[in-house]
C-alpha positions as CSV (number, residue, x, y, z in Angstrom):
1,M,13.7,30.7,0.3
2,K,10.2,31.0,1.8
3,K,9.9,31.2,5.6
4,V,7.4,28.9,7.3
5,G,6.5,28.9,11.0
6,I,5.3,25.9,13.0
7,L,3.0,26.2,15.9
8,T,2.1,23.2,18.1
9,L,1.3,22.6,21.7
10,P,4.1,23.6,24.2
11,L,6.8,21.0,24.2
12,N,7.5,19.1,27.4
13,D,8.6,15.6,28.0
14,N,6.1,14.0,25.7
15,Y,8.0,11.9,23.2
16,G,5.3,11.9,20.5
17,G,4.9,15.7,20.9
18,M,8.6,16.3,20.4
19,L,9.0,13.8,17.5
20,Q,6.0,15.1,15.5
21,A,7.4,18.7,15.8
22,V,10.9,17.5,14.7
23,A,9.5,15.4,11.8
24,L,7.4,18.3,10.4
25,N,10.4,20.7,10.8
26,G,12.6,18.1,9.0
27,F,10.2,17.5,6.2
28,L,9.8,21.2,5.5
29,A,13.5,21.8,5.6
30,E,14.1,19.0,3.1
31,Q,11.6,20.7,0.8
32,G,13.7,23.8,0.8
33,F,11.8,26.0,3.2
34,E,13.3,28.2,6.0
35,V,11.6,26.8,9.0
36,V,11.0,28.7,12.2
37,F,9.7,26.9,15.3
38,L,7.5,29.1,17.4
39,R,8.3,28.5,21.1
40,N,4.8,28.4,22.4
41,E,4.4,28.7,26.1
42,Y,1.4,28.5,28.4
43,F,0.1,32.0,29.1
44,R,0.8,33.6,32.5
45,N,0.6,37.3,33.4
46,K,4.0,39.0,34.0
47,W,4.1,38.5,37.8
48,K,2.8,35.0,37.7
49,A,5.3,34.1,35.1
50,M,8.2,35.5,37.1
51,L,7.0,33.7,40.3
52,W,6.6,30.4,38.4
53,S,10.1,30.7,36.8
54,F,11.5,31.2,40.3
55,I,9.7,28.2,41.9
56,E,10.7,25.8,39.1
57,R,14.3,26.6,39.6
58,V,14.4,26.2,43.4
59,P,15.9,22.8,44.3
60,F,14.6,20.3,46.9
61,Q,10.9,21.1,46.4
62,N,8.2,20.4,43.9
63,L,5.4,23.0,44.6
64,K,2.5,22.3,42.3
65,G,4.7,20.0,40.3
66,A,6.7,23.0,38.9
67,R,10.2,21.8,39.7
68,Y,9.5,18.3,38.4
69,A,8.0,19.5,35.2
70,Y,10.9,21.9,34.7
71,L,13.5,19.2,35.2
72,K,11.8,16.9,32.7
73,K,11.7,19.7,30.1
74,V,15.3,20.6,30.6
75,F,16.3,17.0,30.3
76,H,15.3,17.1,26.6
77,D,16.8,20.5,25.8
78,D,19.8,19.1,23.9
79,F,17.5,17.1,21.6
80,I,15.3,20.1,21.0
81,E,18.2,22.5,20.3
82,L,19.8,20.0,17.9
83,Y,16.7,19.1,15.8
84,L,14.7,22.3,16.1
85,P,17.7,24.7,15.6
86,N,15.7,27.8,14.4
87,R,13.5,28.6,17.3
88,T,12.0,31.9,18.4
89,R,12.1,33.4,21.9
90,P,9.4,32.1,24.3
91,L,6.0,33.3,23.2
92,Q,3.1,33.7,25.7
93,S,0.8,36.5,25.0
94,E,-1.1,37.4,21.8
95,D,1.1,40.5,21.5
96,D,4.2,38.3,21.6
97,F,2.8,36.3,18.6
98,K,1.8,39.5,16.7
99,R,5.2,41.1,17.1
100,L,6.9,38.0,15.9
101,V,4.7,37.8,12.7
102,E,5.5,41.4,12.0
103,Q,9.2,40.8,12.4
104,E,9.6,37.5,10.6
105,K,7.4,38.2,7.5
106,F,6.3,34.5,7.2
107,H,5.1,33.1,3.9
108,A,3.0,30.7,6.0
109,V,2.4,29.6,9.5
110,I,1.3,25.9,10.1
111,V,-0.6,24.9,13.2
112,G,-0.2,21.2,13.9
113,S,0.1,18.4,14.5
114,D,-1.0,16.6,17.7
115,Q,-4.1,17.6,19.6
116,V,-3.8,21.4,19.0
117,W,-7.6,21.7,18.7
118,R,-8.5,19.7,21.7
119,W,-10.4,22.0,24.1
120,D,-9.1,20.4,27.2
121,Y,-5.6,21.3,26.1
122,I,-6.1,24.8,24.7
123,V,-8.9,26.4,26.8
124,D,-6.4,29.0,28.1
125,G,-5.4,30.8,25.0
126,Y,-7.3,28.8,22.3
127,Q,-7.4,31.6,19.8
128,R,-3.7,31.2,19.0
129,Y,-4.2,27.7,17.8
130,F,-6.6,29.1,15.2
131,L,-3.9,31.7,14.3
132,N,-5.8,34.8,15.3
133,F,-2.5,36.7,15.7
134,I,-2.0,36.7,11.9
135,E,-3.8,39.6,10.3
136,G,-4.2,40.5,6.6
137,G,-3.7,38.0,3.8
138,E,0.0,38.1,3.2
139,T,0.8,35.1,5.5
140,R,-0.9,31.9,4.7
141,K,-2.7,30.1,7.5
142,I,-2.4,26.3,7.2
143,A,-3.6,23.5,9.5
144,Y,-1.6,20.3,9.1
145,A,-2.9,17.1,10.7
146,A,-4.6,19.1,13.5
147,S,-6.4,16.9,16.0
148,F,-9.6,17.7,18.0
149,G,-8.8,14.7,20.3
150,K,-12.5,14.0,20.6
151,P,-15.2,13.0,18.0
152,H,-17.0,16.3,18.6
153,W,-16.1,19.9,19.3
154,Q,-16.2,20.4,23.1
155,A,-17.0,24.1,23.3
156,P,-20.2,24.8,21.3
157,E,-20.5,28.3,22.9
158,I,-17.6,29.6,20.7
159,K,-18.5,27.7,17.5
160,G,-19.3,31.0,15.8
161,E,-15.9,32.5,16.6
162,V,-14.0,29.4,15.5
163,T,-16.0,29.3,12.3
164,K,-14.8,32.8,11.5
165,L,-11.2,32.0,12.3
166,L,-11.2,28.8,10.2
167,A,-12.7,30.7,7.2
168,D,-9.5,32.7,7.0
169,F,-7.3,29.5,6.6
170,H,-5.7,28.9,3.2
171,A,-5.8,25.1,3.7
172,V,-7.1,22.8,6.5
173,S,-6.4,19.2,7.2
174,T,-6.9,16.9,10.2
175,R,-5.3,13.8,11.5
176,E,-8.5,11.8,12.3
177,S,-11.5,11.1,10.0
178,D,-14.0,12.6,12.5
179,G,-12.0,15.8,12.4
180,I,-13.2,16.3,8.8
181,Q,-16.8,16.2,9.9
182,I,-16.1,18.7,12.7
183,C,-14.4,21.1,10.3
184,Q,-17.4,20.7,7.9
185,E,-19.6,21.8,10.7
186,F,-17.4,24.9,10.9
187,G,-17.9,25.5,7.2
188,R,-14.7,24.0,5.9
189,Q,-16.0,21.5,3.3
190,D,-12.5,21.3,1.8
191,C,-10.8,19.7,4.9
192,Q,-8.6,16.7,4.1
193,Q,-7.3,13.9,6.3
194,V,-3.5,13.5,6.3
195,L,-0.9,11.6,8.2
196,D,0.7,12.6,11.5
197,P,4.0,14.3,10.8
198,T,5.9,11.4,12.3
199,L,4.6,9.3,9.4
200,L,5.1,12.0,6.8
201,V,8.8,11.1,6.8
202,G,10.1,7.6,6.3
203,R,11.8,5.5,8.9
204,N,15.2,6.5,7.4
205,F,14.6,9.9,8.9
206,Y,14.9,8.4,12.3
207,D,18.2,6.7,11.7
208,R,19.9,9.9,12.9
209,F,18.5,9.2,16.4
210,L,19.9,5.6,16.5
211,P,23.3,4.5,17.9
212,N,25.9,3.5,15.4
213,K,26.6,0.2,17.1
214,E,24.6,-2.9,16.2
215,Y,22.1,-4.1,18.8
216,T,22.5,-7.6,20.1
217,S,20.6,-9.5,22.8
218,K,20.3,-13.1,23.9
219,N,16.6,-12.8,24.5
220,K,13.8,-11.3,22.4
221,T,12.0,-8.2,23.7
222,L,8.4,-7.6,24.4
223,L,8.3,-3.9,24.6
224,T,5.5,-2.2,26.5
225,Y,4.8,1.5,26.3
226,V,1.7,2.0,28.5
227,L,0.6,5.5,29.6
228,D,-2.3,4.4,31.8
229,E,-1.6,1.2,33.7
230,H,-4.1,-0.9,35.5
231,G,-4.3,-4.5,36.6
232,Q,-6.2,-5.8,33.5
233,K,-3.6,-4.3,31.2
234,L,-0.8,-5.8,33.2
235,D,-2.5,-9.2,33.2
236,F,-3.0,-9.0,29.4
237,I,0.7,-8.2,28.9
238,N,1.7,-11.3,30.9
239,Q,-0.7,-13.4,28.9
240,V,0.9,-12.2,25.6
241,R,4.4,-12.9,26.9
242,Q,3.5,-16.4,27.9
243,M,2.0,-17.0,24.4
244,L,5.1,-15.6,22.7
245,G,7.4,-18.0,24.7
246,S,10.0,-18.0,27.4
247,E,12.6,-16.5,25.1
248,Y,10.8,-13.1,25.4
249,E,11.5,-10.7,28.2
250,I,9.4,-7.7,29.0
251,K,10.9,-4.2,28.7
252,S,8.6,-1.5,30.0
253,L,9.0,2.1,29.1
254,G,6.0,3.6,30.9
255,L,6.2,7.3,31.4
256,Q,9.9,7.4,32.2
257,S,11.5,10.8,32.2
258,N,15.0,9.4,32.4
259,M,15.1,8.2,28.8
260,K,16.4,10.4,26.0
261,V,14.4,10.7,22.9
262,S,17.0,8.8,21.0
263,E,16.8,5.9,23.5
264,W,13.0,5.9,23.2
265,V,13.2,5.6,19.4
266,T,15.9,2.9,19.7
267,A,13.7,0.8,22.0
268,F,11.0,0.6,19.4
269,K,13.6,-0.1,16.7
270,N,15.1,-3.0,18.6
271,A,11.9,-4.5,20.0
272,D,10.6,-7.9,18.7
273,Y,7.0,-7.4,19.8
274,I,5.2,-4.3,21.1
275,I,2.1,-3.6,23.3
276,T,1.1,0.1,23.7
277,D,-1.8,2.3,24.5
278,S,0.0,5.3,23.1
279,F,-0.8,6.7,19.6
280,H,2.8,7.5,18.8
281,G,3.8,4.2,20.4
282,M,1.6,2.6,17.7
283,V,3.1,4.9,15.0
284,F,6.6,3.8,15.7
285,S,5.6,0.2,15.9
286,I,4.3,0.6,12.3
287,L,7.3,2.6,11.1
288,F,9.7,-0.1,12.3
289,N,7.5,-2.9,10.9
290,K,6.9,-4.5,14.3
291,Q,4.3,-7.0,15.3
292,F,2.2,-5.1,17.8
293,I,-1.0,-4.7,19.8
294,A,-2.6,-1.3,20.3
295,V,-4.8,-1.0,23.4
296,G,-7.5,1.6,22.9
297,N,-7.1,4.4,25.4
298,S,-10.5,6.1,25.7
299,S,-9.3,8.8,28.1
300,R,-6.7,10.0,25.6
301,G,-8.8,9.5,22.4
302,V,-9.5,6.4,20.4
303,S,-10.3,7.9,17.0
304,R,-6.7,8.6,16.3
305,F,-6.0,4.9,16.6
306,T,-8.9,3.8,14.5
307,S,-8.4,6.4,11.8
308,L,-4.8,5.3,11.1
309,L,-5.4,1.6,11.5
310,G,-8.5,1.7,9.3
311,R,-6.6,3.5,6.5
312,L,-3.9,0.9,6.7
313,G,-6.4,-2.0,6.7
314,I,-5.3,-3.3,10.1
315,S,-8.1,-2.2,12.4
316,D,-8.0,-5.6,14.2
317,R,-4.7,-4.7,15.8
318,M,-6.5,-2.5,18.3
319,V,-8.3,-4.0,21.3
320,D,-10.7,-2.3,23.7
321,E,-9.1,-1.7,27.1
322,N,-12.2,-3.3,28.7
323,N,-11.9,-6.5,26.6
324,L,-8.5,-7.7,27.4
325,D,-8.7,-11.5,27.8
326,A,-6.7,-14.5,26.8
327,E,-8.7,-15.3,23.7
328,V,-8.1,-11.8,22.4
329,A,-4.4,-12.1,23.1
330,K,-4.2,-15.5,21.4
331,N,-5.9,-14.2,18.2
332,L,-3.5,-11.3,17.9
333,V,-0.3,-13.0,18.8
334,F,-0.7,-15.7,16.2
335,H,-2.0,-13.4,13.5
336,K,1.1,-11.8,11.8
337,L,1.0,-8.4,10.1
338,N,1.9,-8.3,6.4
339,Y,4.2,-5.3,6.2
340,Q,4.6,-5.5,2.5
341,E,1.0,-4.5,2.1
342,I,1.0,-2.0,5.0
343,D,4.1,-0.2,3.7
344,A,2.6,0.0,0.2
345,E,-0.5,1.7,1.6
346,L,1.5,3.9,4.0
347,S,3.7,5.1,1.0
348,L,0.5,6.0,-0.9
349,L,-0.9,8.0,2.1
350,R,2.5,9.6,2.7
351,G,2.5,10.9,-0.9
352,Q,-1.0,12.2,-0.6
353,S,-0.2,14.0,2.7
354,A,3.0,15.5,1.3
355,K,1.1,16.7,-1.8
356,F,-1.5,18.5,0.4
357,L,1.1,20.3,2.4
358,I,3.3,21.3,-0.5
359,N,0.4,22.5,-2.5
360,A,-0.8,24.6,0.4
361,L,2.6,26.2,0.6
362,E,3.1,27.0,-3.1
């Protein structure tokens, strides 16, 4: 059994971040690989790490947000332990990663998915996300659905270094179409576009997260999962609800930290209509065949929306956050998605993405 490691951004209370890691882990396990999840942690020197660990555990305070962030992370520990069962010790320094590779003798290490190549998120310790801790040619370096988060590389001063690191990869793929162009600028003409891991598995994969009892409700649900709220978005949501009819009631998830991952997935499964400005909110709307509207979220990256919607032939389901008016709402509410066609295209893309990954590992 070949051993494969997964490296992604540090897990916190981000539902999409957790679910993409679990999905990739599950897919690889189903293919017969021994999967090891690398517990990537933000780098801090020894004394700073000890101080931070102390602060986050002290109750009745929230200095620099440490206590709040810690509690949100701990809240999801049961889910992580259950669905990422084979995890390493916490890894912070380059030496931590090098020692692990020496011990584990990986056949391959996969970096991805999510925005693992977005400079804003990786500036402190960016080299690890280009797998600089793997030396020699025995362990394959693979990028699966890596995302730059922006339509351009944000740190041109280290382009030469990144070019050298990427040249050592066995296979490279990105989640967005503009990521291919960026990789080509780094000399990787063989980069391919693939699906986010949450789409690499079918919706049956997520049945394990759902309650056994059947969901019943007197009213229909307009589910909103909005990461960045403002007045215009709220007005737009109310306009859509009015057009849908009085039998719809709004259920807002927001950035709640008191909702388990299973409850989050269940909310999408049971919704009748969805409005979201979250990429993974859009993904689960599609997975569960929901009528939905995606609001382009420029601060968090629009290309991940347009890349997926374009490949599925439903680009018109995304609206600009600066163009939310009644006419836009009306056009979308009364135009129904044809999921027979969407699922057929998604199945084709899923097969292509799986083939890329399996070939890279063989």
